CHARMM internal coordinates of N, CA and C (Angstrom, degrees):
IC EDIT
DIST 1 N 1 CA 1.4568
DIST 1 CA 1 C 1.5268
ANGL 1 N 1 CA 1 C 109.17
DIST 1 C 2 N 1.3175
ANGL 1 CA 1 C 2 N 116.87
DIHE 1 N 1 CA 1 C 2 N 134.27
DIST 2 N 2 CA 1.4614
ANGL 1 C 2 N 2 CA 121.38
DIHE 1 CA 1 C 2 N 2 CA -179.45
DIST 2 CA 2 C 1.5258
ANGL 2 N 2 CA 2 C 110.62
DIHE 1 C 2 N 2 CA 2 C -74.57
DIST 2 C 3 N 1.3371
ANGL 2 CA 2 C 3 N 115.06
DIHE 2 N 2 CA 2 C 3 N 142.22
DIST 3 N 3 CA 1.4573
ANGL 2 C 3 N 3 CA 121.80
DIHE 2 CA 2 C 3 N 3 CA 178.41
DIST 3 CA 3 C 1.5269
ANGL 3 N 3 CA 3 C 111.08
DIHE 2 C 3 N 3 CA 3 C -77.68
DIST 3 C 4 N 1.3074
ANGL 3 CA 3 C 4 N 116.62
DIHE 3 N 3 CA 3 C 4 N -30.89
DIST 4 N 4 CA 1.4528
ANGL 3 C 4 N 4 CA 122.10
DIHE 3 CA 3 C 4 N 4 CA -177.64
DIST 4 CA 4 C 1.5125
ANGL 4 N 4 CA 4 C 109.39
DIHE 3 C 4 N 4 CA 4 C 164.78
DIST 4 C 5 N 1.3094
ANGL 4 CA 4 C 5 N 115.42
DIHE 4 N 4 CA 4 C 5 N 173.72
DIST 5 N 5 CA 1.4661
ANGL 4 C 5 N 5 CA 121.66
DIHE 4 CA 4 C 5 N 5 CA -178.36
DIST 5 CA 5 C 1.5254
ANGL 5 N 5 CA 5 C 108.33
DIHE 4 C 5 N 5 CA 5 C -110.28
DIST 5 C 6 N 1.3402
ANGL 5 CA 5 C 6 N 115.94
DIHE 5 N 5 CA 5 C 6 N 127.69
DIST 6 N 6 CA 1.4594
ANGL 5 C 6 N 6 CA 122.05
DIHE 5 CA 5 C 6 N 6 CA -179.39
DIST 6 CA 6 C 1.5189
ANGL 6 N 6 CA 6 C 109.21
DIHE 5 C 6 N 6 CA 6 C -120.86
DIST 6 C 7 N 1.3209
ANGL 6 CA 6 C 7 N 115.78
DIHE 6 N 6 CA 6 C 7 N 128.37
DIST 7 N 7 CA 1.4616
ANGL 6 C 7 N 7 CA 121.85
DIHE 6 CA 6 C 7 N 7 CA 175.51
DIST 7 CA 7 C 1.5225
ANGL 7 N 7 CA 7 C 108.12
DIHE 6 C 7 N 7 CA 7 C -101.69
DIST 7 C 8 N 1.3286
ANGL 7 CA 7 C 8 N 115.65
DIHE 7 N 7 CA 7 C 8 N 123.99
DIST 8 N 8 CA 1.4586
ANGL 7 C 8 N 8 CA 121.61
DIHE 7 CA 7 C 8 N 8 CA 178.92
DIST 8 CA 8 C 1.5172
ANGL 8 N 8 CA 8 C 108.42
DIHE 7 C 8 N 8 CA 8 C -112.43
DIST 8 C 9 N 1.3293
ANGL 8 CA 8 C 9 N 117.13
DIHE 8 N 8 CA 8 C 9 N 128.62
DIST 9 N 9 CA 1.4604
ANGL 8 C 9 N 9 CA 122.38
DIHE 8 CA 8 C 9 N 9 CA 175.26
DIST 9 CA 9 C 1.5233
ANGL 9 N 9 CA 9 C 108.13
DIHE 8 C 9 N 9 CA 9 C -121.13
DIST 9 C 10 N 1.3276
ANGL 9 CA 9 C 10 N 115.57
DIHE 9 N 9 CA 9 C 10 N 117.17
DIST 10 N 10 CA 1.4600
ANGL 9 C 10 N 10 CA 121.42
DIHE 9 CA 9 C 10 N 10 CA -179.50
DIST 10 CA 10 C 1.5158
ANGL 10 N 10 CA 10 C 107.93
DIHE 9 C 10 N 10 CA 10 C -155.56
DIST 10 C 11 N 1.3294
ANGL 10 CA 10 C 11 N 117.42
DIHE 10 N 10 CA 10 C 11 N 136.99
DIST 11 N 11 CA 1.4568
ANGL 10 C 11 N 11 CA 120.42
DIHE 10 CA 10 C 11 N 11 CA -179.37
DIST 11 CA 11 C 1.5313
ANGL 11 N 11 CA 11 C 112.91
DIHE 10 C 11 N 11 CA 11 C -84.79
DIST 11 C 12 N 1.3166
ANGL 11 CA 11 C 12 N 117.49
DIHE 11 N 11 CA 11 C 12 N 1.80
DIST 12 N 12 CA 1.4599
ANGL 11 C 12 N 12 CA 122.14
DIHE 11 CA 11 C 12 N 12 CA 177.66
DIST 12 CA 12 C 1.5220
ANGL 12 N 12 CA 12 C 108.92
DIHE 11 C 12 N 12 CA 12 C -105.54
DIST 12 C 13 N 1.3270
ANGL 12 CA 12 C 13 N 115.95
DIHE 12 N 12 CA 12 C 13 N 115.22
DIST 13 N 13 CA 1.4670
ANGL 12 C 13 N 13 CA 121.40
DIHE 12 CA 12 C 13 N 13 CA -176.96
DIST 13 CA 13 C 1.5208
ANGL 13 N 13 CA 13 C 111.96
DIHE 12 C 13 N 13 CA 13 C -59.01
DIST 13 C 14 N 1.3250
ANGL 13 CA 13 C 14 N 117.52
DIHE 13 N 13 CA 13 C 14 N -37.56
DIST 14 N 14 CA 1.4612
ANGL 13 C 14 N 14 CA 120.46
DIHE 13 CA 13 C 14 N 14 CA -179.52
DIST 14 CA 14 C 1.5287
ANGL 14 N 14 CA 14 C 111.62
DIHE 13 C 14 N 14 CA 14 C -62.72
DIST 14 C 15 N 1.3127
ANGL 14 CA 14 C 15 N 117.10
DIHE 14 N 14 CA 14 C 15 N -38.83
DIST 15 N 15 CA 1.4705
ANGL 14 C 15 N 15 CA 120.68
DIHE 14 CA 14 C 15 N 15 CA 178.68
DIST 15 CA 15 C 1.5252
ANGL 15 N 15 CA 15 C 110.81
DIHE 14 C 15 N 15 CA 15 C -65.42
DIST 15 C 16 N 1.3391
ANGL 15 CA 15 C 16 N 116.41
DIHE 15 N 15 CA 15 C 16 N -43.39
DIST 16 N 16 CA 1.4617
ANGL 15 C 16 N 16 CA 120.15
DIHE 15 CA 15 C 16 N 16 CA 177.81
DIST 16 CA 16 C 1.5266
ANGL 16 N 16 CA 16 C 110.22
DIHE 15 C 16 N 16 CA 16 C -60.79
DIST 16 C 17 N 1.3240
ANGL 16 CA 16 C 17 N 116.36
DIHE 16 N 16 CA 16 C 17 N -42.35
DIST 17 N 17 CA 1.4588
ANGL 16 C 17 N 17 CA 121.12
DIHE 16 CA 16 C 17 N 17 CA -178.82
DIST 17 CA 17 C 1.5250
ANGL 17 N 17 CA 17 C 111.69
DIHE 16 C 17 N 17 CA 17 C -64.35
DIST 17 C 18 N 1.3172
ANGL 17 CA 17 C 18 N 117.43
DIHE 17 N 17 CA 17 C 18 N -47.36
DIST 18 N 18 CA 1.4700
ANGL 17 C 18 N 18 CA 121.33
DIHE 17 CA 17 C 18 N 18 CA -178.89
DIST 18 CA 18 C 1.5253
ANGL 18 N 18 CA 18 C 110.87
DIHE 17 C 18 N 18 CA 18 C -62.27
DIST 18 C 19 N 1.3141
ANGL 18 CA 18 C 19 N 116.73
DIHE 18 N 18 CA 18 C 19 N -48.20
DIST 19 N 19 CA 1.4630
ANGL 18 C 19 N 19 CA 119.87
DIHE 18 CA 18 C 19 N 19 CA -179.04
DIST 19 CA 19 C 1.5271
ANGL 19 N 19 CA 19 C 111.59
DIHE 18 C 19 N 19 CA 19 C -62.81
DIST 19 C 20 N 1.3195
ANGL 19 CA 19 C 20 N 116.71
DIHE 19 N 19 CA 19 C 20 N -40.25
DIST 20 N 20 CA 1.4603
ANGL 19 C 20 N 20 CA 120.35
DIHE 19 CA 19 C 20 N 20 CA 178.55
DIST 20 CA 20 C 1.5255
ANGL 20 N 20 CA 20 C 110.52
DIHE 19 C 20 N 20 CA 20 C -63.97
DIST 20 C 21 N 1.3475
ANGL 20 CA 20 C 21 N 116.83
DIHE 20 N 20 CA 20 C 21 N -44.18
DIST 21 N 21 CA 1.4688
ANGL 20 C 21 N 21 CA 120.15
DIHE 20 CA 20 C 21 N 21 CA -179.37
DIST 21 CA 21 C 1.5275
ANGL 21 N 21 CA 21 C 113.10
DIHE 20 C 21 N 21 CA 21 C -67.21
DIST 21 C 22 N 1.3157
ANGL 21 CA 21 C 22 N 117.16
DIHE 21 N 21 CA 21 C 22 N -24.79
DIST 22 N 22 CA 1.4629
ANGL 21 C 22 N 22 CA 120.84
DIHE 21 CA 21 C 22 N 22 CA 177.78
DIST 22 CA 22 C 1.5363
ANGL 22 N 22 CA 22 C 111.08
DIHE 21 C 22 N 22 CA 22 C -82.92
DIST 22 C 23 N 1.3084
ANGL 22 CA 22 C 23 N 116.87
DIHE 22 N 22 CA 22 C 23 N -42.22
DIST 23 N 23 CA 1.4697
ANGL 22 C 23 N 23 CA 120.89
DIHE 22 CA 22 C 23 N 23 CA -172.04
DIST 23 CA 23 C 1.5261
ANGL 23 N 23 CA 23 C 114.53
DIHE 22 C 23 N 23 CA 23 C -82.03
DIST 23 C 24 N 1.3293
ANGL 23 CA 23 C 24 N 117.97
DIHE 23 N 23 CA 23 C 24 N -39.07
DIST 24 N 24 CA 1.4632
ANGL 23 C 24 N 24 CA 119.53
DIHE 23 CA 23 C 24 N 24 CA -177.23
DIST 24 CA 24 C 1.5241
ANGL 24 N 24 CA 24 C 113.64
DIHE 23 C 24 N 24 CA 24 C -60.59
DIST 24 C 25 N 1.3337
ANGL 24 CA 24 C 25 N 120.05
DIHE 24 N 24 CA 24 C 25 N -43.22
DIST 25 N 25 CA 1.4675
ANGL 24 C 25 N 25 CA 118.86
DIHE 24 CA 24 C 25 N 25 CA 177.85
DIST 25 CA 25 C 1.5343
ANGL 25 N 25 CA 25 C 113.64
DIHE 24 C 25 N 25 CA 25 C -64.02
DIST 25 C 26 N 1.3233
ANGL 25 CA 25 C 26 N 116.66
DIHE 25 N 25 CA 25 C 26 N -18.57
DIST 26 N 26 CA 1.4622
ANGL 25 C 26 N 26 CA 120.94
DIHE 25 CA 25 C 26 N 26 CA 177.80
DIST 26 CA 26 C 1.5243
ANGL 26 N 26 CA 26 C 111.73
DIHE 25 C 26 N 26 CA 26 C -84.32
DIST 26 C 27 N 1.3439
ANGL 26 CA 26 C 27 N 116.37
DIHE 26 N 26 CA 26 C 27 N -1.21
DIST 27 N 27 CA 1.4457
ANGL 26 C 27 N 27 CA 120.52
DIHE 26 CA 26 C 27 N 27 CA 176.18
DIST 27 CA 27 C 1.5159
ANGL 27 N 27 CA 27 C 115.52
DIHE 26 C 27 N 27 CA 27 C 100.01
DIST 27 C 28 N 1.3281
ANGL 27 CA 27 C 28 N 117.02
DIHE 27 N 27 CA 27 C 28 N 7.03
DIST 28 N 28 CA 1.4689
ANGL 27 C 28 N 28 CA 120.14
DIHE 27 CA 27 C 28 N 28 CA -180.00
DIST 28 CA 28 C 1.5270
ANGL 28 N 28 CA 28 C 110.78
DIHE 27 C 28 N 28 CA 28 C -88.84
DIST 28 C 29 N 1.3165
ANGL 28 CA 28 C 29 N 115.73
DIHE 28 N 28 CA 28 C 29 N 142.80
DIST 29 N 29 CA 1.4537
ANGL 28 C 29 N 29 CA 120.50
DIHE 28 CA 28 C 29 N 29 CA 170.49
DIST 29 CA 29 C 1.5255
ANGL 29 N 29 CA 29 C 106.19
DIHE 28 C 29 N 29 CA 29 C -86.28
DIST 29 C 30 N 1.3068
ANGL 29 CA 29 C 30 N 116.71
DIHE 29 N 29 CA 29 C 30 N 121.63
DIST 30 N 30 CA 1.4617
ANGL 29 C 30 N 30 CA 121.45
DIHE 29 CA 29 C 30 N 30 CA -176.18
DIST 30 CA 30 C 1.5275
ANGL 30 N 30 CA 30 C 109.91
DIHE 29 C 30 N 30 CA 30 C -108.27
DIST 30 C 31 N 1.3212
ANGL 30 CA 30 C 31 N 115.02
DIHE 30 N 30 CA 30 C 31 N 128.71
DIST 31 N 31 CA 1.4574
ANGL 30 C 31 N 31 CA 122.69
DIHE 30 CA 30 C 31 N 31 CA 173.51
DIST 31 CA 31 C 1.5185
ANGL 31 N 31 CA 31 C 106.10
DIHE 30 C 31 N 31 CA 31 C -113.47
DIST 31 C 32 N 1.3183
ANGL 31 CA 31 C 32 N 117.76
DIHE 31 N 31 CA 31 C 32 N 122.61
DIST 32 N 32 CA 1.4594
ANGL 31 C 32 N 32 CA 121.09
DIHE 31 CA 31 C 32 N 32 CA -174.61
DIST 32 CA 32 C 1.5237
ANGL 32 N 32 CA 32 C 110.78
DIHE 31 C 32 N 32 CA 32 C -121.27
DIST 32 C 33 N 1.3253
ANGL 32 CA 32 C 33 N 115.95
DIHE 32 N 32 CA 32 C 33 N 132.02
DIST 33 N 33 CA 1.4595
ANGL 32 C 33 N 33 CA 122.48
DIHE 32 CA 32 C 33 N 33 CA 176.09
DIST 33 CA 33 C 1.5220
ANGL 33 N 33 CA 33 C 108.62
DIHE 32 C 33 N 33 CA 33 C -134.35
DIST 33 C 34 N 1.3468
ANGL 33 CA 33 C 34 N 115.65
DIHE 33 N 33 CA 33 C 34 N 159.94
DIST 34 N 34 CA 1.4612
ANGL 33 C 34 N 34 CA 117.85
DIHE 33 CA 33 C 34 N 34 CA -175.23
DIST 34 CA 34 C 1.5299
ANGL 34 N 34 CA 34 C 114.57
DIHE 33 C 34 N 34 CA 34 C -109.70
DIST 34 C 35 N 1.3427
ANGL 34 CA 34 C 35 N 117.42
DIHE 34 N 34 CA 34 C 35 N 13.86
DIST 35 N 35 CA 1.4640
ANGL 34 C 35 N 35 CA 118.39
DIHE 34 CA 34 C 35 N 35 CA 174.70
DIST 35 CA 35 C 1.5322
ANGL 35 N 35 CA 35 C 110.57
DIHE 34 C 35 N 35 CA 35 C -156.74
DIST 35 C 36 N 1.3170
ANGL 35 CA 35 C 36 N 114.70
DIHE 35 N 35 CA 35 C 36 N 163.13
DIST 36 N 36 CA 1.4549
ANGL 35 C 36 N 36 CA 120.94
DIHE 35 CA 35 C 36 N 36 CA -175.83
DIST 36 CA 36 C 1.5138
ANGL 36 N 36 CA 36 C 114.32
DIHE 35 C 36 N 36 CA 36 C -66.93
DIST 36 C 37 N 1.3144
ANGL 36 CA 36 C 37 N 116.52
DIHE 36 N 36 CA 36 C 37 N -36.18
DIST 37 N 37 CA 1.4592
ANGL 36 C 37 N 37 CA 120.12
DIHE 36 CA 36 C 37 N 37 CA -179.15
DIST 37 CA 37 C 1.5277
ANGL 37 N 37 CA 37 C 110.81
DIHE 36 C 37 N 37 CA 37 C -63.53
DIST 37 C 38 N 1.3280
ANGL 37 CA 37 C 38 N 116.66
DIHE 37 N 37 CA 37 C 38 N -44.56
DIST 38 N 38 CA 1.4649
ANGL 37 C 38 N 38 CA 120.63
DIHE 37 CA 37 C 38 N 38 CA 176.57
DIST 38 CA 38 C 1.5236
ANGL 38 N 38 CA 38 C 111.01
DIHE 37 C 38 N 38 CA 38 C -64.26
DIST 38 C 39 N 1.3223
ANGL 38 CA 38 C 39 N 116.80
DIHE 38 N 38 CA 38 C 39 N -36.27
DIST 39 N 39 CA 1.4626
ANGL 38 C 39 N 39 CA 120.91
DIHE 38 CA 38 C 39 N 39 CA -179.84
DIST 39 CA 39 C 1.5245
ANGL 39 N 39 CA 39 C 110.97
DIHE 38 C 39 N 39 CA 39 C -61.74
DIST 39 C 40 N 1.3199
ANGL 39 CA 39 C 40 N 116.55
DIHE 39 N 39 CA 39 C 40 N -43.44
DIST 40 N 40 CA 1.4657
ANGL 39 C 40 N 40 CA 120.30
DIHE 39 CA 39 C 40 N 40 CA 179.75
DIST 40 CA 40 C 1.5254
ANGL 40 N 40 CA 40 C 110.43
DIHE 39 C 40 N 40 CA 40 C -62.81
DIST 40 C 41 N 1.3278
ANGL 40 CA 40 C 41 N 115.77
DIHE 40 N 40 CA 40 C 41 N -47.80
DIST 41 N 41 CA 1.4655
ANGL 40 C 41 N 41 CA 120.57
DIHE 40 CA 40 C 41 N 41 CA -178.99
DIST 41 CA 41 C 1.5242
ANGL 41 N 41 CA 41 C 111.17
DIHE 40 C 41 N 41 CA 41 C -60.34
DIST 41 C 42 N 1.3239
ANGL 41 CA 41 C 42 N 116.60
DIHE 41 N 41 CA 41 C 42 N -47.44
DIST 42 N 42 CA 1.4616
ANGL 41 C 42 N 42 CA 120.49
DIHE 41 CA 41 C 42 N 42 CA -178.14
DIST 42 CA 42 C 1.5253
ANGL 42 N 42 CA 42 C 111.82
DIHE 41 C 42 N 42 CA 42 C -69.04
DIST 42 C 43 N 1.3206
ANGL 42 CA 42 C 43 N 117.53
DIHE 42 N 42 CA 42 C 43 N -37.53
DIST 43 N 43 CA 1.4645
ANGL 42 C 43 N 43 CA 120.30
DIHE 42 CA 42 C 43 N 43 CA 178.92
DIST 43 CA 43 C 1.5253
ANGL 43 N 43 CA 43 C 111.64
DIHE 42 C 43 N 43 CA 43 C -62.08
DIST 43 C 44 N 1.3254
ANGL 43 CA 43 C 44 N 116.27
DIHE 43 N 43 CA 43 C 44 N -37.92
DIST 44 N 44 CA 1.4625
ANGL 43 C 44 N 44 CA 120.27
DIHE 43 CA 43 C 44 N 44 CA 179.46
DIST 44 CA 44 C 1.5353
ANGL 44 N 44 CA 44 C 110.92
DIHE 43 C 44 N 44 CA 44 C -66.71
DIST 44 C 45 N 1.3295
ANGL 44 CA 44 C 45 N 117.02
DIHE 44 N 44 CA 44 C 45 N -35.09
DIST 45 N 45 CA 1.4628
ANGL 44 C 45 N 45 CA 121.33
DIHE 44 CA 44 C 45 N 45 CA -178.06
DIST 45 CA 45 C 1.5318
ANGL 45 N 45 CA 45 C 112.18
DIHE 44 C 45 N 45 CA 45 C -83.30
DIST 45 C 46 N 1.3280
ANGL 45 CA 45 C 46 N 116.42
DIHE 45 N 45 CA 45 C 46 N -46.78
DIST 46 N 46 CA 1.4653
ANGL 45 C 46 N 46 CA 121.20
DIHE 45 CA 45 C 46 N 46 CA -170.04
DIST 46 CA 46 C 1.5235
ANGL 46 N 46 CA 46 C 113.84
DIHE 45 C 46 N 46 CA 46 C -88.17
DIST 46 C 47 N 1.3241
ANGL 46 CA 46 C 47 N 118.14
DIHE 46 N 46 CA 46 C 47 N -19.53
DIST 47 N 47 CA 1.4681
ANGL 46 C 47 N 47 CA 122.56
DIHE 46 CA 46 C 47 N 47 CA -179.43
DIST 47 CA 47 C 1.5367
ANGL 47 N 47 CA 47 C 112.11
DIHE 46 C 47 N 47 CA 47 C 50.60
DIST 47 C 48 N 1.3447
ANGL 47 CA 47 C 48 N 117.22
DIHE 47 N 47 CA 47 C 48 N 62.14
DIST 48 N 48 CA 1.4641
ANGL 47 C 48 N 48 CA 119.62
DIHE 47 CA 47 C 48 N 48 CA -178.51
DIST 48 CA 48 C 1.5302
ANGL 48 N 48 CA 48 C 111.93
DIHE 47 C 48 N 48 CA 48 C -67.17
DIST 48 C 49 N 1.3197
ANGL 48 CA 48 C 49 N 115.26
DIHE 48 N 48 CA 48 C 49 N 157.99
DIST 49 N 49 CA 1.4637
ANGL 48 C 49 N 49 CA 121.53
DIHE 48 CA 48 C 49 N 49 CA 177.31
DIST 49 CA 49 C 1.5262
ANGL 49 N 49 CA 49 C 111.52
DIHE 48 C 49 N 49 CA 49 C -79.40
DIST 49 C 50 N 1.3377
ANGL 49 CA 49 C 50 N 115.81
DIHE 49 N 49 CA 49 C 50 N -26.49
DIST 50 N 50 CA 1.4640
ANGL 49 C 50 N 50 CA 120.92
DIHE 49 CA 49 C 50 N 50 CA -176.63
DIST 50 CA 50 C 1.5200
ANGL 50 N 50 CA 50 C 109.20
DIHE 49 C 50 N 50 CA 50 C -146.57
DIST 50 C 51 N 1.3362
ANGL 50 CA 50 C 51 N 116.53
DIHE 50 N 50 CA 50 C 51 N 141.76
DIST 51 N 51 CA 1.4596
ANGL 50 C 51 N 51 CA 122.58
DIHE 50 CA 50 C 51 N 51 CA 173.56
DIST 51 CA 51 C 1.5200
ANGL 51 N 51 CA 51 C 108.45
DIHE 50 C 51 N 51 CA 51 C -113.25
DIST 51 C 52 N 1.3291
ANGL 51 CA 51 C 52 N 116.95
DIHE 51 N 51 CA 51 C 52 N 128.54
DIST 52 N 52 CA 1.4643
ANGL 51 C 52 N 52 CA 122.36
DIHE 51 CA 51 C 52 N 52 CA 172.04
DIST 52 CA 52 C 1.5180
ANGL 52 N 52 CA 52 C 105.88
DIHE 51 C 52 N 52 CA 52 C -112.34
DIST 52 C 53 N 1.3292
ANGL 52 CA 52 C 53 N 116.54
DIHE 52 N 52 CA 52 C 53 N 113.49
DIST 53 N 53 CA 1.4549
ANGL 52 C 53 N 53 CA 121.27
DIHE 52 CA 52 C 53 N 53 CA -171.29
DIST 53 CA 53 C 1.5174
ANGL 53 N 53 CA 53 C 111.81
DIHE 52 C 53 N 53 CA 53 C -119.83
DIST 53 C 54 N 1.3201
ANGL 53 CA 53 C 54 N 115.25
DIHE 53 N 53 CA 53 C 54 N 133.86
DIST 54 N 54 CA 1.4557
ANGL 53 C 54 N 54 CA 121.88
DIHE 53 CA 53 C 54 N 54 CA 173.17
DIST 54 CA 54 C 1.5265
ANGL 54 N 54 CA 54 C 107.53
DIHE 53 C 54 N 54 CA 54 C -69.43
DIST 54 C 55 N 1.3086
ANGL 54 CA 54 C 55 N 117.32
DIHE 54 N 54 CA 54 C 55 N 135.62
DIST 55 N 55 CA 1.4605
ANGL 54 C 55 N 55 CA 120.49
DIHE 54 CA 54 C 55 N 55 CA -178.61
DIST 55 CA 55 C 1.5205
ANGL 55 N 55 CA 55 C 110.91
DIHE 54 C 55 N 55 CA 55 C -72.59
DIST 55 C 56 N 1.3352
ANGL 55 CA 55 C 56 N 117.90
DIHE 55 N 55 CA 55 C 56 N -35.11
DIST 56 N 56 CA 1.4580
ANGL 55 C 56 N 56 CA 120.87
DIHE 55 CA 55 C 56 N 56 CA -176.88
DIST 56 CA 56 C 1.5273
ANGL 56 N 56 CA 56 C 110.20
DIHE 55 C 56 N 56 CA 56 C -116.51
DIST 56 C 57 N 1.3367
ANGL 56 CA 56 C 57 N 115.18
DIHE 56 N 56 CA 56 C 57 N 101.93
DIST 57 N 57 CA 1.4709
ANGL 56 C 57 N 57 CA 121.98
DIHE 56 CA 56 C 57 N 57 CA 175.27
DIST 57 CA 57 C 1.5234
ANGL 57 N 57 CA 57 C 107.24
DIHE 56 C 57 N 57 CA 57 C -134.19
DIST 57 C 58 N 1.3263
ANGL 57 CA 57 C 58 N 116.55
DIHE 57 N 57 CA 57 C 58 N 150.34
DIST 58 N 58 CA 1.4681
ANGL 57 C 58 N 58 CA 117.54
DIHE 57 CA 57 C 58 N 58 CA 175.61
DIST 58 CA 58 C 1.5315
ANGL 58 N 58 CA 58 C 110.59
DIHE 57 C 58 N 58 CA 58 C -68.04
DIST 58 C 59 N 1.3017
ANGL 58 CA 58 C 59 N 116.27
DIHE 58 N 58 CA 58 C 59 N 152.85
DIST 59 N 59 CA 1.4653
ANGL 58 C 59 N 59 CA 120.02
DIHE 58 CA 58 C 59 N 59 CA -178.35
DIST 59 CA 59 C 1.5050
ANGL 59 N 59 CA 59 C 110.48
DIHE 58 C 59 N 59 CA 59 C 81.98
DIST 59 C 60 N 1.3261
ANGL 59 CA 59 C 60 N 116.83
DIHE 59 N 59 CA 59 C 60 N -107.73
DIST 60 N 60 CA 1.4674
ANGL 59 C 60 N 60 CA 121.96
DIHE 59 CA 59 C 60 N 60 CA 177.26
DIST 60 CA 60 C 1.5208
ANGL 60 N 60 CA 60 C 108.83
DIHE 59 C 60 N 60 CA 60 C -105.26
DIST 60 C 61 N 1.3199
ANGL 60 CA 60 C 61 N 117.42
DIHE 60 N 60 CA 60 C 61 N 118.01
DIST 61 N 61 CA 1.4662
ANGL 60 C 61 N 61 CA 119.81
DIHE 60 CA 60 C 61 N 61 CA -179.96
DIST 61 CA 61 C 1.5268
ANGL 61 N 61 CA 61 C 110.61
DIHE 60 C 61 N 61 CA 61 C -89.56
DIST 61 C 62 N 1.3188
ANGL 61 CA 61 C 62 N 115.71
DIHE 61 N 61 CA 61 C 62 N 177.01
DIST 62 N 62 CA 1.4532
ANGL 61 C 62 N 62 CA 121.61
DIHE 61 CA 61 C 62 N 62 CA -176.75
DIST 62 CA 62 C 1.5163
ANGL 62 N 62 CA 62 C 114.05
DIHE 61 C 62 N 62 CA 62 C -58.41
DIST 62 C 63 N 1.3099
ANGL 62 CA 62 C 63 N 117.47
DIHE 62 N 62 CA 62 C 63 N -35.36
DIST 63 N 63 CA 1.4619
ANGL 62 C 63 N 63 CA 120.48
DIHE 62 CA 62 C 63 N 63 CA 179.73
DIST 63 CA 63 C 1.5237
ANGL 63 N 63 CA 63 C 110.92
DIHE 62 C 63 N 63 CA 63 C -71.12
DIST 63 C 64 N 1.3193
ANGL 63 CA 63 C 64 N 118.22
DIHE 63 N 63 CA 63 C 64 N -35.90
DIST 64 N 64 CA 1.4585
ANGL 63 C 64 N 64 CA 121.40
DIHE 63 CA 63 C 64 N 64 CA 178.25
DIST 64 CA 64 C 1.5310
ANGL 64 N 64 CA 64 C 111.04
DIHE 63 C 64 N 64 CA 64 C -69.70
DIST 64 C 65 N 1.3106
ANGL 64 CA 64 C 65 N 115.73
DIHE 64 N 64 CA 64 C 65 N -34.87
DIST 65 N 65 CA 1.4612
ANGL 64 C 65 N 65 CA 118.59
DIHE 64 CA 64 C 65 N 65 CA 179.56
DIST 65 CA 65 C 1.5127
ANGL 65 N 65 CA 65 C 110.18
DIHE 64 C 65 N 65 CA 65 C -66.05
END
COOR INIT
IC SEED 1 N 1 CA 1 C
IC BUILD
């Protein structure tokens, strides 16, 4: 059973990979995107329980989201 759905937005692939490898074994469904625009679109569709946002991303950063 899934613990919840987490959307991660980060422009660094290594950060997305580490967070996904840590959270998925704990039972979380992880949705990962590499920019703010994709994060907004996916958040509207997937309705995640939690957003983990990088503060500094090109385009729309975590604070703007």
